[in-house]
Structure formats: structure tokens, C-alpha cells
The first five atom37 places (N, CA, C, CB, O) and aatype in JSON, in Angstrom:
{
  "aatype": [20, 20, 20, 20, 20, 20, 20, 20, 20, 20, 20, 20, 20, 20, 20, 20, 20, 20, 20, 20, 20, 20, 20, 20, 20, 20, 20, 20, 20, 20, 20, 20, 20, 20, 20, 20, 20, 20, 20, 20, 20, 20, 20, 20, 20, 20, 20, 20, 20, 20, 20, 20, 20, 20, 20, 20, 20, 20, 20, 20, 20, 20, 20, 20, 20, 20, 20, 20, 20, 20, 20, 20, 20, 20, 20, 20, 20, 20, 20, 20, 20, 20, 20, 20, 20, 20, 20, 20, 20, 20],
  "atom_mask": [
    [1, 1, 1, 1, 1],
    [1, 1, 1, 1, 1],
    [1, 1, 1, 1, 1],
    [1, 1, 1, 1, 1],
    [1, 1, 1, 1, 1],
    [1, 1, 1, 1, 1],
    [1, 1, 1, 1, 1],
    [1, 1, 1, 1, 1],
    [1, 1, 1, 1, 1],
    [1, 1, 1, 1, 1],
    [1, 1, 1, 1, 1],
    [1, 1, 1, 1, 1],
    [1, 1, 1, 1, 1],
    [1, 1, 1, 1, 1],
    [1, 1, 1, 1, 1],
    [1, 1, 1, 1, 1],
    [1, 1, 1, 1, 1],
    [1, 1, 1, 1, 1],
    [1, 1, 1, 1, 1],
    [1, 1, 1, 1, 1],
    [1, 1, 1, 1, 1],
    [1, 1, 1, 1, 1],
    [1, 1, 1, 1, 1],
    [1, 1, 1, 1, 1],
    [1, 1, 1, 1, 1],
    [1, 1, 1, 1, 1],
    [1, 1, 1, 1, 1],
    [1, 1, 1, 1, 1],
    [1, 1, 1, 1, 1],
    [1, 1, 1, 1, 1],
    [1, 1, 1, 1, 1],
    [1, 1, 1, 1, 1],
    [1, 1, 1, 1, 1],
    [1, 1, 1, 1, 1],
    [1, 1, 1, 1, 1],
    [1, 1, 1, 1, 1],
    [1, 1, 1, 1, 1],
    [1, 1, 1, 1, 1],
    [1, 1, 1, 1, 1],
    [1, 1, 1, 1, 1],
    [1, 1, 1, 1, 1],
    [1, 1, 1, 1, 1],
    [1, 1, 1, 1, 1],
    [1, 1, 1, 1, 1],
    [1, 1, 1, 1, 1],
    [1, 1, 1, 1, 1],
    [1, 1, 1, 1, 1],
    [1, 1, 1, 1, 1],
    [1, 1, 1, 1, 1],
    [1, 1, 1, 1, 1],
    [1, 1, 1, 1, 1],
    [1, 1, 1, 1, 1],
    [1, 1, 1, 1, 1],
    [1, 1, 1, 1, 1],
    [1, 1, 1, 1, 1],
    [1, 1, 1, 1, 1],
    [1, 1, 1, 1, 1],
    [1, 1, 1, 1, 1],
    [1, 1, 1, 1, 1],
    [1, 1, 1, 1, 1],
    [1, 1, 1, 1, 1],
    [1, 1, 1, 1, 1],
    [1, 1, 1, 1, 1],
    [1, 1, 1, 1, 1],
    [1, 1, 1, 1, 1],
    [1, 1, 1, 1, 1],
    [1, 1, 1, 1, 1],
    [1, 1, 1, 1, 1],
    [1, 1, 1, 1, 1],
    [1, 1, 1, 1, 1],
    [1, 1, 1, 1, 1],
    [1, 1, 1, 1, 1],
    [1, 1, 1, 1, 1],
    [1, 1, 1, 1, 1],
    [1, 1, 1, 1, 1],
    [1, 1, 1, 1, 1],
    [1, 1, 1, 1, 1],
    [1, 1, 1, 1, 1],
    [1, 1, 1, 1, 1],
    [1, 1, 1, 1, 1],
    [1, 1, 1, 1, 1],
    [1, 1, 1, 1, 1],
    [1, 1, 1, 1, 1],
    [1, 1, 1, 1, 1],
    [1, 1, 1, 1, 1],
    [1, 1, 1, 1, 1],
    [1, 1, 1, 1, 1],
    [1, 1, 1, 1, 1],
    [1, 1, 1, 1, 1],
    [1, 1, 1, 1, 1]
  ],
  "atom_positions": [
    [[100.22, 116.65, 105.87], [100.56, 117.78, 105.04], [101.81, 117.45, 104.24], [100.77, 119.06, 105.89], [102.8, 116.96, 104.79]],
    [[101.76, 117.72, 102.93], [102.91, 117.5, 102.05], [103.06, 118.71, 101.15], [102.74, 116.19, 101.22], [102.12, 119.1, 100.45]],
    [[104.25, 119.3, 101.16], [104.51, 120.45, 100.3], [104.25, 120.15, 98.83], [105.94, 120.91, 100.47], [103.87, 121.03, 98.06]],
    [[104.44, 118.89, 98.43], [104.26, 118.5, 97.03], [102.84, 118.75, 96.54], [104.62, 117.03, 96.86], [102.63, 118.86, 95.33]],
    [[101.87, 118.83, 97.44], [100.48, 119.04, 97.03], [100.16, 120.5, 96.74], [99.55, 118.53, 98.09], [99.1, 120.8, 96.18]],
    [[101.05, 121.43, 97.12], [100.77, 122.84, 96.89], [100.85, 123.17, 95.41], [101.73, 123.71, 97.67], [99.96, 123.84, 94.88]],
    [[101.88, 122.74, 94.74], [102.05, 122.97, 93.3], [102.54, 121.65, 92.71], [103.07, 124.16, 93.0], [103.7, 121.53, 92.31]],
    [[101.64, 120.67, 92.66], [102.09, 119.3, 92.4], [102.36, 118.98, 90.94], [101.08, 118.36, 92.9], [101.76, 119.53, 90.02]],
    [[103.29, 118.07, 90.78], [103.46, 117.38, 89.52], [102.7, 116.07, 89.67], [104.99, 117.15, 89.15], [102.74, 115.45, 90.74]],
    [[102.02, 115.66, 88.66], [101.16, 114.48, 88.73], [101.9, 113.26, 89.28], [100.6, 114.17, 87.37], [101.35, 112.52, 90.1]],
    [[103.13, 113.03, 88.84], [103.87, 111.86, 89.28], [104.12, 111.9, 90.79], [105.2, 111.76, 88.54], [104.02, 110.87, 91.46]],
    [[104.43, 113.08, 91.33], [104.68, 113.21, 92.77], [103.42, 112.92, 93.58], [105.2, 114.61, 93.1], [103.48, 112.27, 94.62]],
    [[102.29, 113.39, 93.1], [101.03, 113.17, 93.81], [100.64, 111.7, 93.74], [99.92, 114.06, 93.23], [100.19, 111.13, 94.73]],
    [[100.8, 111.08, 92.59], [100.5, 109.65, 92.47], [101.38, 108.84, 93.41], [100.69, 109.18, 91.02], [100.92, 107.88, 94.02]],
    [[102.62, 109.21, 93.54], [103.52, 108.53, 94.47], [103.05, 108.7, 95.91], [104.96, 109.06, 94.32], [103.05, 107.74, 96.68]],
    [[102.64, 109.92, 96.27], [102.11, 110.16, 97.62], [100.85, 109.34, 97.87], [101.83, 111.65, 97.83], [100.68, 108.76, 98.94]],
    [[99.96, 109.31, 96.89], [98.71, 108.55, 97.02], [99.01, 107.06, 97.21], [97.81, 108.77, 95.77], [98.48, 106.43, 98.12]],
    [[99.84, 106.53, 96.36], [100.15, 105.1, 96.44], [100.88, 104.74, 97.72], [100.97, 104.67, 95.24], [100.65, 103.67, 98.29]],
    [[101.77, 105.61, 98.19], [102.43, 105.38, 99.48], [101.41, 105.37, 100.62], [103.51, 106.47, 99.74], [101.47, 104.52, 101.5]],
    [[100.47, 106.32, 100.59], [99.45, 106.4, 101.64], [98.54, 105.18, 101.61], [98.62, 107.68, 101.48], [98.13, 104.69, 102.66]],
    [[98.21, 104.69, 100.41], [97.32, 103.54, 100.3], [97.98, 102.23, 100.73], [96.84, 103.41, 98.87], [97.29, 101.23, 100.93]],
    [[99.29, 102.23, 100.88], [99.97, 101.06, 101.44], [99.65, 100.92, 102.93], [101.49, 101.15, 101.23], [99.71, 99.82, 103.49]],
    [[99.32, 102.04, 103.58], [99.07, 102.05, 105.02], [97.61, 102.23, 105.38], [99.87, 103.14, 105.66], [97.19, 101.86, 106.48]],
    [[96.81, 102.81, 104.46], [95.42, 103.16, 104.75], [94.5, 102.68, 103.64], [95.28, 104.67, 104.95], [94.88, 102.64, 102.47]],
    [[93.27, 102.33, 104.02], [92.28, 101.91, 103.02], [91.59, 103.1, 102.36], [91.24, 101.02, 103.67], [91.16, 103.02, 101.21]],
    [[91.49, 104.21, 103.09], [90.82, 105.41, 102.61], [91.72, 106.61, 102.89], [89.42, 105.59, 103.29], [92.26, 106.75, 103.98]],
    [[91.87, 107.47, 101.88], [92.65, 108.7, 102.07], [91.88, 109.87, 101.47], [94.06, 108.57, 101.41], [90.98, 109.68, 100.66]],
    [[92.25, 111.07, 101.87], [91.7, 112.3, 101.29], [92.87, 113.12, 100.76], [90.86, 113.11, 102.34], [93.89, 113.27, 101.42]],
    [[92.7, 113.65, 99.56], [93.7, 114.51, 98.96], [93.09, 115.89, 98.81], [94.19, 113.95, 97.58], [92.06, 116.05, 98.15]],
    [[93.72, 116.88, 99.41], [93.26, 118.26, 99.32], [94.39, 119.04, 98.65], [92.89, 118.88, 100.74], [95.53, 119.02, 99.11]],
    [[94.05, 119.72, 97.56], [95.08, 120.41, 96.8], [94.47, 121.59, 96.06], [95.77, 119.45, 95.82], [93.4, 122.08, 96.42]],
    [[95.16, 122.05, 95.02], [94.75, 123.23, 94.26], [94.43, 122.86, 92.82], [95.85, 124.3, 94.3], [94.83, 121.81, 92.32]],
    [[93.7, 123.75, 92.18], [93.41, 123.61, 90.77], [94.37, 124.46, 89.96], [91.97, 124.0, 90.47], [94.9, 125.45, 90.47]],
    [[94.61, 124.1, 88.73], [93.96, 123.07, 87.92], [94.55, 121.67, 88.15], [94.07, 123.43, 86.46], [94.07, 120.69, 87.57]],
    [[95.59, 121.57, 88.98], [96.26, 120.29, 89.15], [95.35, 119.19, 89.7], [97.44, 120.46, 90.07], [95.45, 118.04, 89.28]],
    [[94.46, 119.55, 90.63], [93.59, 118.54, 91.22], [92.59, 117.99, 90.19], [92.84, 119.12, 92.41], [92.36, 116.79, 90.13]],
    [[92.02, 118.87, 89.39], [91.11, 118.44, 88.32], [91.86, 117.58, 87.31], [90.47, 119.66, 87.62], [91.36, 116.55, 86.88]],
    [[93.05, 118.0, 86.93], [93.86, 117.23, 85.98], [94.17, 115.84, 86.52], [95.17, 117.97, 85.64], [94.06, 114.85, 85.8]],
    [[94.55, 115.76, 87.78], [94.85, 114.47, 88.4], [93.63, 113.57, 88.41], [95.38, 114.67, 89.82], [93.71, 112.4, 88.05]],
    [[92.5, 114.12, 88.83], [91.27, 113.34, 88.87], [90.92, 112.8, 87.49], [90.11, 114.2, 89.42], [90.55, 111.63, 87.35]],
    [[91.04, 113.63, 86.48], [90.73, 113.2, 85.12], [91.71, 112.14, 84.62], [90.74, 114.39, 84.17], [91.34, 111.27, 83.83]],
    [[92.92, 112.2, 85.07], [93.93, 111.22, 84.66], [93.66, 109.84, 85.26], [95.32, 111.7, 85.06], [93.81, 108.83, 84.58]],
    [[93.27, 109.8, 86.53], [93.16, 108.5, 87.21], [91.74, 107.94, 87.23], [93.65, 108.63, 88.61], [91.54, 106.79, 87.63]],
    [[90.75, 108.73, 86.8], [89.36, 108.26, 86.91], [88.74, 107.94, 85.56], [88.52, 109.31, 87.61], [89.32, 108.18, 84.5]],
    [[87.53, 107.38, 85.64], [86.81, 106.94, 84.45], [85.93, 108.02, 83.83], [85.97, 105.76, 84.79], [85.33, 107.79, 82.78]],
    [[85.85, 109.2, 84.45], [85.01, 110.28, 83.92], [85.81, 111.56, 83.81], [83.77, 110.51, 84.81], [86.76, 111.79, 84.57]],
    [[85.42, 112.38, 82.86], [86.07, 113.68, 82.65], [85.27, 114.74, 83.4], [86.17, 114.02, 81.13], [84.06, 114.87, 83.2]],
    [[85.93, 115.49, 84.24], [85.31, 116.6, 84.98], [85.93, 117.89, 84.46], [85.51, 116.45, 86.55], [87.16, 118.02, 84.42]],
    [[85.09, 118.84, 84.06], [85.6, 120.11, 83.51], [86.39, 120.88, 84.54], [84.45, 120.96, 83.0], [87.46, 121.42, 84.24]],
    [[85.86, 120.95, 85.76], [86.51, 121.72, 86.82], [85.99, 121.23, 88.16], [86.25, 123.25, 86.64], [84.79, 121.01, 88.33]],
    [[86.88, 121.07, 89.11], [86.48, 120.8, 90.49], [86.48, 122.15, 91.19], [87.45, 119.75, 91.21], [87.54, 122.68, 91.52]],
    [[85.3, 122.73, 91.43], [85.25, 124.08, 92.0], [85.61, 124.11, 93.49], [83.87, 124.66, 91.81], [85.72, 123.07, 94.14]],
    [[85.8, 125.3, 93.99], [86.08, 125.5, 95.4], [85.0, 124.85, 96.25], [86.17, 127.0, 95.72], [83.81, 124.95, 95.94]],
    [[85.41, 124.19, 97.3], [84.52, 123.51, 98.26], [83.87, 122.26, 97.69], [83.45, 124.46, 98.73], [82.9, 121.76, 98.27]],
    [[84.36, 121.76, 96.6], [83.81, 120.54, 96.01], [84.58, 119.34, 96.53], [83.87, 120.59, 94.47], [85.67, 119.46, 97.1]],
    [[83.98, 118.17, 96.32], [84.72, 116.94, 96.57], [84.39, 115.93, 95.48], [84.4, 116.36, 97.96], [83.3, 115.94, 94.9]],
    [[85.34, 115.06, 95.23], [85.17, 113.95, 94.32], [85.56, 112.7, 95.1], [86.03, 114.12, 93.0], [86.64, 112.64, 95.69]],
    [[84.68, 111.72, 95.11], [84.99, 110.45, 95.75], [85.3, 109.45, 94.65], [83.81, 109.95, 96.66], [84.5, 109.22, 93.74]],
    [[86.48, 108.87, 94.75], [86.92, 107.87, 93.79], [87.06, 106.53, 94.49], [88.26, 108.29, 93.13], [87.46, 106.45, 95.65]],
    [[86.73, 105.49, 93.76], [86.94, 104.13, 94.26], [87.95, 103.47, 93.35], [85.6, 103.32, 94.32], [87.77, 103.42, 92.14]],
    [[89.01, 102.96, 93.95], [90.09, 102.35, 93.18], [90.25, 100.91, 93.62], [91.41, 103.14, 93.36], [90.59, 100.64, 94.78]],
    [[90.02, 99.99, 92.71], [90.09, 98.57, 93.01], [91.5, 98.0, 92.84], [89.12, 97.81, 92.13], [91.84, 96.99, 93.47]],
    [[92.31, 98.62, 92.01], [93.65, 98.11, 91.73], [94.58, 98.32, 92.92], [94.22, 98.78, 90.49], [94.31, 99.15, 93.79]],
    [[95.65, 97.57, 92.95], [96.66, 97.69, 94.01], [97.33, 99.06, 93.97], [97.71, 96.58, 93.87], [97.72, 99.6, 95.0]],
    [[97.47, 99.6, 92.77], [98.15, 100.88, 92.59], [97.27, 101.82, 91.78], [99.53, 100.69, 91.91], [96.67, 101.42, 90.78]],
    [[97.22, 103.07, 92.2], [96.46, 104.08, 91.46], [97.31, 104.54, 90.28], [96.07, 105.3, 92.37], [98.47, 104.93, 90.44]],
    [[96.71, 104.48, 89.1], [97.38, 104.91, 87.89], [96.32, 105.39, 86.9], [98.24, 103.76, 87.27], [95.15, 105.52, 87.27]],
    [[96.7, 105.66, 85.68], [95.78, 106.18, 84.68], [94.56, 105.29, 84.52], [96.49, 106.33, 83.33], [94.67, 104.08, 84.35]],
    [[93.38, 105.91, 84.59], [92.08, 105.24, 84.4], [91.83, 104.07, 85.35], [91.97, 104.76, 82.99], [91.13, 103.13, 84.99]],
    [[92.39, 104.11, 86.55], [92.25, 102.98, 87.46], [91.17, 103.17, 88.52], [93.56, 102.72, 88.14], [90.92, 102.26, 89.32]],
    [[90.52, 104.32, 88.54], [89.53, 104.61, 89.57], [88.17, 104.96, 88.96], [90.01, 105.75, 90.46], [88.08, 105.4, 87.81]],
    [[87.15, 104.75, 89.74], [85.78, 105.05, 89.32], [85.26, 106.24, 90.14], [84.84, 103.8, 89.5], [85.43, 106.27, 91.36]],
    [[84.63, 107.21, 89.47], [84.02, 108.33, 90.18], [82.73, 107.82, 90.82], [83.73, 109.53, 89.21], [81.81, 107.37, 90.14]],
    [[82.67, 107.9, 92.15], [81.51, 107.45, 92.91], [80.58, 108.63, 93.21], [81.95, 106.77, 94.22], [79.36, 108.47, 93.2]],
    [[81.16, 109.79, 93.46], [80.37, 110.98, 93.76], [81.19, 112.22, 93.42], [79.92, 111.01, 95.24], [82.41, 112.22, 93.54]],
    [[80.5, 113.27, 93.01], [81.11, 114.56, 92.73], [80.09, 115.61, 93.17], [81.5, 114.73, 91.19], [79.04, 115.76, 92.55]],
    [[80.4, 116.31, 94.23], [79.46, 117.29, 94.78], [80.15, 118.64, 94.94], [78.9, 116.81, 96.14], [81.35, 118.73, 95.23]],
    [[79.36, 119.68, 94.74], [79.87, 121.05, 94.88], [78.7, 121.95, 95.28], [80.54, 121.56, 93.55], [77.54, 121.59, 95.04]],
    [[78.98, 123.11, 95.89], [77.92, 123.94, 96.46], [76.8, 124.34, 95.5], [78.52, 125.16, 97.02], [75.65, 124.44, 95.94]],
    [[77.07, 124.57, 94.26], [76.04, 125.04, 93.33], [75.38, 123.93, 92.52], [76.63, 126.05, 92.39], [74.64, 124.21, 91.58]],
    [[75.64, 122.69, 92.87], [74.99, 121.57, 92.17], [73.53, 121.54, 92.59], [75.68, 120.2, 92.49], [73.22, 121.26, 93.75]],
    [[72.64, 121.83, 91.66], [71.23, 122.06, 91.97], [70.52, 120.86, 92.58], [70.51, 122.46, 90.73], [69.64, 121.05, 93.43]],
    [[70.86, 119.66, 92.2], [70.13, 118.5, 92.72], [70.48, 118.16, 94.17], [70.4, 117.31, 91.86], [69.81, 117.33, 94.79]],
    [[71.52, 118.79, 94.71], [71.86, 118.54, 96.11], [71.87, 119.81, 96.96], [73.2, 117.87, 96.2], [72.08, 119.74, 98.17]],
    [[71.65, 120.95, 96.33], [71.67, 122.22, 97.06], [70.52, 122.27, 98.06], [71.59, 123.4, 96.08], [69.41, 121.84, 97.76]],
    [[70.81, 122.8, 99.22], [69.79, 122.95, 100.27], [69.44, 124.42, 100.36], [70.29, 122.4, 101.65], [70.32, 125.26, 100.52]],
    [[68.17, 124.73, 100.26], [67.72, 126.1, 100.39], [67.27, 126.35, 101.83], [66.57, 126.39, 99.4], [66.5, 125.57, 102.39]],
    [[67.75, 127.41, 102.41], [67.38, 127.76, 103.77], [66.48, 128.99, 103.72], [68.64, 128.01, 104.65], [66.89, 130.04, 103.24]],
    [[65.25, 128.85, 104.22], [64.33, 129.99, 104.27], [64.73, 130.92, 105.4], [62.87, 129.51, 104.46], [65.06, 130.49, 106.5]],
    [[64.69, 132.22, 105.09], [65.05, 133.18, 106.14], [63.83, 133.96, 106.58], [66.14, 134.15, 105.64], [63.93, 134.82, 107.45]]
  ]
}
């Protein structure tokens, strides 16, 4: 848990990400919008209009340090995405 993720400035979050990646191969960042969508768009190769509630974006970053356009969007899933939604019959 890091207070900086509640109302983050992009530079602070990038610093947290890069510090975490010095110790771990895989990390998860959970935060708020619009900052999370803005961060994802800054560091990834695709533009996402909005990361909705309960969504996730998986990024793959090959560079030593995460920075602008350094990651690839591998997956983006959210509850109302029709091609992955599961219908439960009642």
C-alpha cells in the first residue's frame, strides 16, 4: 500500500513502479481514475479511453525502466466486454 497511489502524480507512480520492478518480475498497480487510465496511456503502446471499475490491463515491459511508450498492452478486460462476458442462466 502506498498513499501516492490514491491521488497520484504520474512521476511518483512511475518511481514506485520502477522501484518495485527492481525487486520483482511482476507487479500489480491498483489505483483510481482518471490517473490510472492516463498512466496506462502514457507508458503503453495503445490508447485506452477509460479503464472502468473492475477492469484490468496487463502490460508487458521489456525495458529495464518503465517510461513513456515502453510497454505493450497484452490484455484489457472489463465486466461489460461482450467477447469475454459470461452469461449465467437463472
